[in-house]
N, C-alpha and C positions, 0 to 999 in steps of 0.2 A: 775436565776438558782443557786441551792445550790452548793457552792464550798467547798468541804471537803478536809482538808489536813491531811493525815494519817501519823503518825509516825511509826517507825519500830515495836514498841510494838504492836500497833493496827493491823498492817499488819500481823505479825506473829500469833497473837491471832486469827484473822479472818481465816488465812490459816489453822491453826490447827483445829479451830472450823468446818470449811467446810470439812476438811479431816475426822474428827471424825463423822460428820453427814453423809458423803458419805459412810464411812465404816459401820456405824450402819444401815443406810437405806438399803444398799445392803444386809448385812447379814440378817436383819429382813425381807426384801422383799423375799429373796430366801427361808429362813426358813419358813416364814409364808405361802408363796405360796405353797410349797411342803406339809407342815403340813395341811393347810386348805383343800387342795385337798383330802388328806387322811381322814380328819375328815368329810368332806362333803360326801365323798363316803361311809363312815361308816354309816352316818345318812340316806343316800339314801338306802343303802343295808338293814339296820335294818327295815326301813319302808316297803320296798318291801317284806322282809321276813315275817313281821307281816301280811301284806295284803294277801300274798300267803297262809300263814297258815290258816287265817280266810276263805279264798276262798275255801281251801280244806275241812275245817270243815263243812261249810255250804253246800257244794256240797255233802259231805258224809251224812249230815243230811237228805237231800231230797232223796238221793239214799237209805237210810235206810227206809224212809217212803215207798218207792216203793217196796223194798224187803219184808218188813213186810206185806204190803198189799197183795202182791202176795203170800206170804207164808200162811197167815191166810185165804185167799180166799177159799182154798180147804176145810178147816174145816167148813167154813160158808156154802159152797155148800153142804157138807155132811149133815148138820143139816137141810138145806132147803129141801133136797130131802125126808126127813121124812114126810113133808107135801104133801101127795100124791094128785093126781088129781088136776093138775095145781097149783103147790105150790105158785107161786107169787100172783095169784088171791085169793087163800085161805088166804094167809098171809095178803093181804090187807083187806079182810073182817074181819079177826080176829083182826087186829090192830085197827079198828074203832068201833067195837061193843063188846068189852070185858066187861063182867058184873062183879060186885063185888063178886058174888057167884061162879065165875069160869065158868059160862055158857054163851051161846050166843043165841040170838033170831033167830033160823033157819028160821022161817016163813018170816022173812024180806027179804030173798034172794031166792025167788022161781025161778027166771030166772037162777040164778047161778046153783041151784040144778038140774034144768031141762037140762041145757047145759052140765054140767059135769057128770051128772048121779050119783052124790054123794048122798047118803041117809042122812037124817037129823042126824041119829044116828052116821054115819061114820064121818060127819063133826064135830059133838060134840066130838067124840073120838079124832080126829086130834087135836082139840084145847086143850082138857084136857091133852092128852099125850105129845104133842110136842110144843105148842106155848110158854108156860112158860119156857120150856127148851131152846127154841131158843132165847128168850129174854136174858137169862143168857149168852148164847153163844155170843150174840151181845155185851153185856156189857163187857164181858171178851176180846172180839176182840178189842173194843175201848181202854181198859186199856193197852193192849199189845202194841198197836201202838200209844198210847198217843193222840188219837183223842178226840174231845168233843161231836161229834154227828155222827150218822150213818144213811144213807138213802139207801133204796133199791128201784130202779126204774125199772118198767117193760119196756118191749121193746116198748110198745105203749105210753110210756111217763108218766105213772101214778106212783106216789110215793106210794108204797105198805107197806113200813115200815119206821118208824122213831123212833129212840131210845128214844127221849124225848117226844114222843106222841104229836107232835105239830099239829097245824091246817092244815098242808100241806098234811096229810094222805089222800090218794086216790085222790089228786088233780093232774091234768095234769101239767107237768113242764112248759108248755107254758102259763098257766093262768097268767093274768096280776097281780092278787092279791097274787101270790105266795110269801111267806115270804122270802125264801132263793133262791134268783136268782142265787147264785153261783152254785146250783145244776144243773140248766139249762145250764150254761156255761160249767160245767164239762162234762155233757153228750154230749153236742154238740161237744166239743173238742175231746172226745174219739171216737165219731162217725166219725169225720173228719180224725182222726189218723188211724182208721181202714182201710181207703181207701188208705193209703200210705204204700207201700211195705216195710217190715222190720222196721216198726215204733214201738217205745216203746208202749206196750199195756196199760201202766199205765200213766196217765197224771196228771199234777199239774196246778191249776189255779192261777191267780194273786190274790192279796188281795181284799177283799170287807168288808164292815161293817156288823157285825151280826145284823139280823133284829129285834131281841128281846133283852131285857136287858141281859148282861151288855153292849150291843152295841160295843163290841170290834172288832178289825180287825181280820178277819179269812180268811183262804184259803181252797180249797177243793182238794182232790185226788180222782180219779175215776178209776175203773177197770171194764171190762166187765165180767159178770158171764158166765162161761162156763159149759158144760155138764148138763144143766137143761132142763127139758122137755119144759119149757117156759123161754126164755132167758131174760136178763135184765142187770142192772148195779148196782154196789156198789159204793156209793159216801160217802167219810168220810170228816167231817169238822174238821179243826185244827185251834187253835189260834196261836198267835205269840210267845208264851212262849218259845217254843223250839228254835226259831230263836234268841230271846233275850238272852237266856242262853249262846248261842255261842258268839253273837256280843257284849254283855255288859261285857264280860271278857276283861278288858283293860290292861292286863299284857303286859309289854314291851312298853306301850304307854305313860308312865309318867303321869304328872298331867293334860296335855292338849290334849292328843291324843285320838282318837276314830276311830273305823271302823264301817261303816254303809253301808246298802244296799239301792239301788234306783231302782224304777220301771221306765217304759217307760214314765210315767207322771211326772218324776222328784221328786216324793214324797218318803219319808223315808219308808223302809220296816222293820225297827227295831227301838227301842227307841234311841233317842239322849242322849248321855252321859250328855250333859249340861242341858237338860230338867230334867234329873233325879237328878243331883247333885246341880245345881244352877238355879232353875227355874226362879227366879226373874231376875237375870242377863241375862238368856237365852231369856226371853220375851222382855227385854229392847233392846238387840242387834238385834233380828230379826225384831223388830218394826222399828229400825233405818234403817235396810236394806230393808224395804218396804213390809214385810209380812202383808197381809190384816187382819183387825180386826176380820172378821168372822172365819178365820183359827185359830187365837189365842184363841178366845172364845171357839171354838170347842175342842182345845187341853185341855183347862182348864176344860171344862165340862166332857170330856171322860177320862181325866187324862192320856193322851197319845199323843205322837207326831207322832206315826206310821200312815201312810197313810193320814197324814194331812200336816205336814211340807214339804214345797217344797224346793228343793235344785237345784237352777238354776245357776250354776257356770261354768267357763271355763272347769274345770276338769270333772264335771258331764256331760256336753255336749259332750266332747271328748270321755268319757268312754261309753256313750250310743250309740255313733257312731261306737263302736266296736274297739276302740283303747286302747292300754296299754301304760302307761307312768308314769314318776314321775317328778313333776314340782313344782315350787313355785308359788302359786296363792292365791286368797282370798276364804274363805269358805262361807257357807250360813249365818254366823254371821257377815261377813265383816271383819274378822280377817285374816291376812296374815299367811298362813300355808304351810308346805311341804306336798304335796298330791301325793299318789301313787294309781293309779286306773287301773281297768281292767274290761272288760265285764264278766258277770257270765254265764258260759255255762251250763245252766240247761234247758232241753227241756220243751217248753211251757211257759217259763218265759223270758221276755226281761229285765233282771236286770243287774245292774252293782254294783261293790264293790269298796269302797274307804277307804283307811287308811290315816288319816291326823293327823298332829301334829303342834302346833303353832311354827312358825319359830324361835322364841326366844328360845324355849325349844329344838327344833331339833338341832340347832347350838349352844347350850349353851357352849359346850366344846370349840368351836371355839372362842366365844366371851371372855371366860375366858383366853384363850391363848393370845388373842390380848391385853387384859388388863395387863397380866403379862409381855408381851414383852415391852409395853409402859413404865411400871413402872421400869423394868430393864434398859431400854435404858436411861431414865431420870436420874436414880441413877448413872449409869456408866458415863454419860456425865457430871454430876455435879462434881464427884470426878476427872475425867480426866481433866476438865477445871481448877480445883484448882491446880493440879500438873503442868499443862501446864503454868499457870500464874507464878508459882514459878520459873520454868526453864527459861521462857522468861525473867523474871526480871534479873536473873543472867547473861543470855546471852547478853542482851542489854547493861549491864554496860560496858562490854569490847568493844562492838560495838561503844558506845558513846565515849569511850577513843580513838578509831581509828578515829572517826569523828573529834574530837578535834585536833588530830595529823595531819590529812589531811589538816585542815584549816591552821595550822602553816606552813606546807610545801608549800601550795598554796600561802602563803604570802611571800615565799622565804626563810624561815628558814629551811635549809637542815640539821642543826645540832640537830634538835629535835628528840628524841627517846622515845619509849614507854617501860615502864617496863613490862616484861612478867613473869607471875607467873604460867602458865599452859602449858601443852604439847599437848593439843587437837588441833582440826582444827583451832579454832580462835587463839590459841597460835602460830600456824604455820603462820597464816595470819599476826600476829603482827611481827613475825621474818622477814617475807617477806617484810613488810612495812619498818622496820628499815633498811633492806638491800637496799630497793628501794631508801630511802632518801640518803644513802651513795653513791649509783650509780648515782643518780641525781646530786649530788654535783660534781662527776667526769665528768659526761656528760656535765654539764654546761660549764666547762672550755674547753672541746673538741669542743663543739658547736660553741663557739666564734671563735676558729681557723678555723672551717669548713666554717663559714659565710664569713670570709675574702677570702678564696679560691674560694667560690661560686661567690662572687661579681666579682672576676677577670675573671672567666669563662663566666659569663653573659656579661661582657663588650666585651670579645673576640667574643662571638657568635653573639652579636648584630652587631658588625663590619662586620662579615662574611655575615650576612643576608643583610646588607645594600649594600655590594659589589655585592651580587647575584641580588638584586633588581635593582641596577644600570645597571648591565650587561643585565638583561631581558629587561629593558626599552630601552637600546641601540639597542638590536636586534629588538624590536618592531619598534623603531623609524626609523631604516634603511631598514625595509622590503619594497619590491616593492609593495606588495599588501596593500590595505587599511585595517587598523586594528583599531577597536574601542572597548573599554571595557565598559559595562553597568551593572547596577544592575537590580533587578527583575522588577522595574517600568520603566526601560528604561533610567535612568539618566546616562549621560556619565561620566565615571571615568578616562579613559585614551584614548589617540589617538596617531597616529604616523604621520610622515611627509607626507606620501603618502595621507592620509586622508585630511590633511590641504591643500596640494597642489591641490588635486582634487576639493575640495569645495571652496578654496580661503579664508577660515576663519583662524584666528589665534587661538592658543591654549586657551587663556583666553576667547575667544568667544564661545568655545565649552565645556570646562570642567564644569560640574555641570548642563548643560542644558539637556532638554528632547531630546532624539535622534529623536523622531518623529516630532519635530519642523522642522527638515530639510528634512522630508519625503514628497514627492509629492503624495503619495498614499491616497486613501479614508479611512474613519474611520473604515470600515469593515476589510480592509487589515491590518491596524495598530493594531486592536484588535487581529487578528490572529498572528501577529508578537510578540505582548506582551505575548501571550500564549506560544509561542516558547521559549521566555526568561525564563518564569517560569518553563517550562519543562526541560530546560537546567540546571537550578539550582537544580532541583529534581533528575536529572541524572548526578550528578557531576562526572567529569573525562571522560565523553563519549560524542560523538557527539549527538546533539539533533535535528538538522534540517537544512533546507535550505530555503531561500526565496529570492525574487528579489524585489527591490523597486526603485522608482525614488528618486534621492538625489539632493536637491536644492543647487545651488552654489551661491557665493556672487554676481556674475554678473547676477543673475536672470535666469540662465540656469538650465537645469535638466540633470543629468547624470544617466544612467541605471546601477545599481550595482547589482551583484549576490553575495549573502552572504551565507557563511557556519558558523554555530555557534556551540560553545561548552562551557562548564563551567570549570573553573580552580579554585583551592583552594590554597591560599598563605600559607606560613609557619605559619602565625598567625591564620589560619582558616578562613580567609576572602574569600568569594566566589564572582567571577566575571564572567559575560557572555562575552566571547571574540568572536567578529564578524570579520571574515576575508573576505574581499570583492574583487571582480574583476570587473573592469570597462568594461561593456558590450555594451557601447554606440556605438563604431565603429562596433562591431560585429553585433549588431542589425541592423545598417544601411546596412551592407553587406547582411544580411538575407532578408531585405526588397527588396533590389535590386534583389536578387535571386528569391524571390517570384514574382517580377514584370516580370523577364525574363521567369519564368515558366508560368505565365499567357499568355505571348506573344506566348510561344511554344504551349500552349493548344489551343490558337486561331488559330495558324497555322495548328495544327493537326485537329481541327474541320473543318477548311476550306478545307484542303486536303481531309479529309474523306468524307465531304459532296460533294465536286466536283467529287470524284471518284465514289460515290454511284450511281449517275444517269447513267453514261456510263455502270457500271456493271449490272444495272437493264436491260438496253437495250440489252447488250450482252447476258444476260440470256434469254431474250425474243426471240432473234434471234435463239439461240440454241434450244429453245423449238419448234420454227417454223420448223427448219431444221429436228428435230427428228420426228415431226408430219407429215410434207409434203413429206419428201424425204427418210423416213426410208426404203421404198421399192426399192429405186434407188441406195442406198449405200450398199457396201459390209460390211462384219463383221468388218473389220478394221476401216472403216469410221464410223460405228455406235459406236464402242468402243471409238474412239477418241472424238466423239460428247458427249458420256456419261461422259468421263473424264472431258471434257470441262465444262459440266453442273455442275458436282460435285465441281470442283475447283472454278467455278464462285460463287456457293453457299457459299463455304468456305470463299472466298474473301469478299463476301457480309456480311457474319456474322462477319468477322474481322472488316470491316468498321463500322458496327453497334455498335460493342463493343468500337471502338475508339471514335465514336461519343458520346456514353454514358459516357465514361471516361472524355472526354473534357467538356461535359455539366456540370459535377459535379462541376468543378471549375468556370465555366462561369455563371451558373444560380444559384442565391441565393433563397432558399426556406425557408420560416419562420417556426418556431417551432409551434407545436400544441400539445394538450393533446391527447396522443395515448393510446387506449385500446389494450394493447399487447396481451391479451388473445384472443380477437376477430381477431386481425391481424394474429396471428399464425394459428388459425383455418381456416382463409381464404386461407393462403398459403398452408396448408395441403390439403384443398378441391381442390385448383387449380392444385395440383400435384398428385391427387388421382390415376390417371391411372398409372403413373410411380411407385408410391408407391405400388399399387396392383400387377403390373407386376413383381416387384422385391421382393414381399412378405416382405415388410419392416414393422417392428413394431415400432411405434412412441409413446413415452410417454412424456406428458407435465407435469413437476414436479410442483405440487401445483398451486396456483393462482399467475399469473405474475402481477407485478405492472404497474400502468399507468405511462407513462413518457412524458416529454416535449421534442419533437424532430420532425424534418421534417418527416411526416408520409411516404412519398414515398421513402425517403432514408432508413428508418428503414425497410420498406418492401423489398427494394433491398438487404440490408444486410442479413436479415434472410432468404430470398428466396434463395440467392446465397449459403449461408452456408448449408441450408437443401439439395439443389441439389448436392452440393459438397460431402456431407456425403453419399448420395445415390449412387453417381458415384463410389466412392472408397470403396465399401463394399467388404467383402471377399466371395468367391464362396463357401467355405466349412462351412459357418456359416450363420444362419438366421440373416439378418441385423437388428440391434436394434439402434434406435436413441433416445436420451433424450434431451429435450429442457427445460431450466429452467433459473432461475435468482437468483444470490446471491447479498446481499445488504451490502455495507460498509457504513461508516459514510458520505462519499462524493460521492459515485458512485452506479449506478445500473449496475451489471455485468451479462449480458446475456451470456449463453453458449449453444453450440450445440455439443453434445457428441455422437460419434459413436463407433462401435466395428469393424471398417474396417481394411484396410491393414496397416494403420499407415504411418508416414513420418519419414525418417531418419533425425538424428540431423543436418547434414550438409545442409539440404534443408530448415530448419525452417526459415532462413533469406531470402530465395530466392522466396518462393511461392507467396509472394505478388507483385513480379515484373511482369511487363506486358509480356504476352505470355509465362510465366513460367509454364511448365507442368511436372508432375511426369512421370517417365519412367517405374515404376513398373506395371502399368496397362494401357492397351490401351483403352481409352475412347474418346467419342466425345467431342468437345468443342474447344474454342479458347485460353483458359488460361488467360482470362481477368476478370473472375468473382471475384477472390480474390483481383485483382488490384482495381476493383470498390469498394469493401468493404474497402480496405485500404485508398483510396482517400476520401470516405465518412467520415471515422474516422478523417482524417487530416482536412477536411474542417469544421467539426462540433465539434472540440475540444473533440473528443472521442478517445478511444484507442482500438486496436485490436491486439491479439497475439494468439499463438498456443502452445499446449502441446500435444506431441504424442510419442508413442512407436510402433515400427514395430511389426505387427501381433497382436497388442493389441487394437489399435484404436486411434482416434484423438479427441481432444476437442478444438474448436475455441471459444475465449472469445471476447466479444464486450462490452466495458465499457462506459456508458453514465454518465456524471457528473450531480449531483443533482443541481437543481436551487436554 
């Protein structure tokens, strides 16, 4: 890796350079950004204006053709009406049989004479008097509207007059060998337009090639003749000179711009500027862009690009789709241009107009601006860096003087001073440096005195800490409880006399040893206890937990110790886990004896309940016999007492059954099994469906309950008793609602049964699990043993049961089962 060491000159130079570049770049960016937007907008607007102007001129050109045609039509009709007796038929005959001497062969048209009733003399007079005059009128008509040929077509499709006396005279426009197919298209279009209401009565056709030399592109305009005794159509042929006069005026388009028209076939409708000005380069470029050889040869042969050169670009496609836009794209020569395009709204023509200019010329001002800005920036940067170099050189001379002085002072020479010759900021720094050296000299002496005082204070504080440590150790040593201090791993750091007395070990046998060497617990318990040590250190200054373990003694015995642990931090920041223990060995023996006595009491209760149950069953049987056999012989008092005896016997029998059930819980051990609690809850609900329906109880099982390892019959008794208890103590003014669910902690599954019943007062929370304990708030059937059964099942199976309740708000019973 390249390791560069920059001196202050280099750093200052680079900082200034970066600053200058940042300023120049920012200024140039914002100036260029704003200016370029304005220049680009100017270029776009200029091209749009040019295209719009040309669009207006070409539209006006076609509108003028229509107006001129409509205006001169009346004069033409007036002269046609002079040819009396079916003027169009007469005109057709005259057109094809005109003689050099001014006469016509009347005998050649006997059918015409017979049908029209025109005499030979009258036909001759029509010709002599009117035909030559009509030809002059037709020629004048063409001159006025700048047409190149005139056709008059009868209503049945015959060409009856042609100003150039072509071979099409008296042909039907549907003939396949008709020279001017554009006449047919014009007549068909005007016939179609006459069927459309409010349609323009004059139509324009698209371009076609002239059928005879000079084979130039032409288009036709047609109008229907009106007010004739025999109707027809006037069709005028135009070349593209009028269009080219408008479109080849390239004013405002510079040296590379042009405006051109396109038809639906994507071919030019006016001459290409580049074809006219630079034909060789034009042909080279269009050849590179893929124009076929046949089209190129055709352009050369006819000396025109109109109706031959195809323009298939993104701009032309979008324009002929009817869209108007101005974009940067490639033209038909493959050169990047700025193109402004729009459809041309002339009836009968699906044309588009495009104004384009080479992008280099369109944005020429922008490119010149960019070059000027670059030249100015480089010039400014060059002179700025020269000036900066001179300033940095002068500045660093004094900085190096400061550096040299600092080296002297760091070596301990506090008498060294720098000569100051300026009053600027560096001069102020030099003055401050000289003052600093003077102050350092004074401080050095003062610091020596302070060090002496500090050493005395440290000695005194160390003595105080040692006294505090000795006092703490004496307290620990004389404490009655077992005290041991360990680190995170369990290594013993301190012990007291009680710990040594209990275990029988001496101090040197314990300090530095692993605490768990002396533990009789299994590895799983030891790992749990190590985690408690780590938690204690993370929660310094607060209690972290409690655990019990067996502690081995020197005589191979084991003492049961209950430990409370917390972390303490010494004055030096050293953390220690302090374990304070109570010897529970004797207490555990007493608890074992108590459990033994309890078992004996349970055996007695079981025997007592069992022995009483049979006589009570017999007593109840005798009562039933008396009621059945002697109810007619006893008076009302006797029957009442028998009924009371029956009820009380049932109560006693129920109490005995409950006592037997309670006693069985301790006497009979039932192994755990995998219990599907969802199925078990559903079974209990189905079992109690009648009482649920009778009390209109709504039961909701919250989510999927987990499978647990527990004696299934005992879990059934717990959940069944809790559900029945919730139903019994419902409120009369509210629809009973019971929710059954399970919350899960790291070590337990906590089932709960929640109701919206009458609730339990706080003072009864500790009594309700006692045998025969019953609430007085609501009179319900039962012995008061159900919750005692739940409590005993929890005790015998290492589970927990408790209650949370508020009066008139409801009660929730919790039953927690430890995870295996």
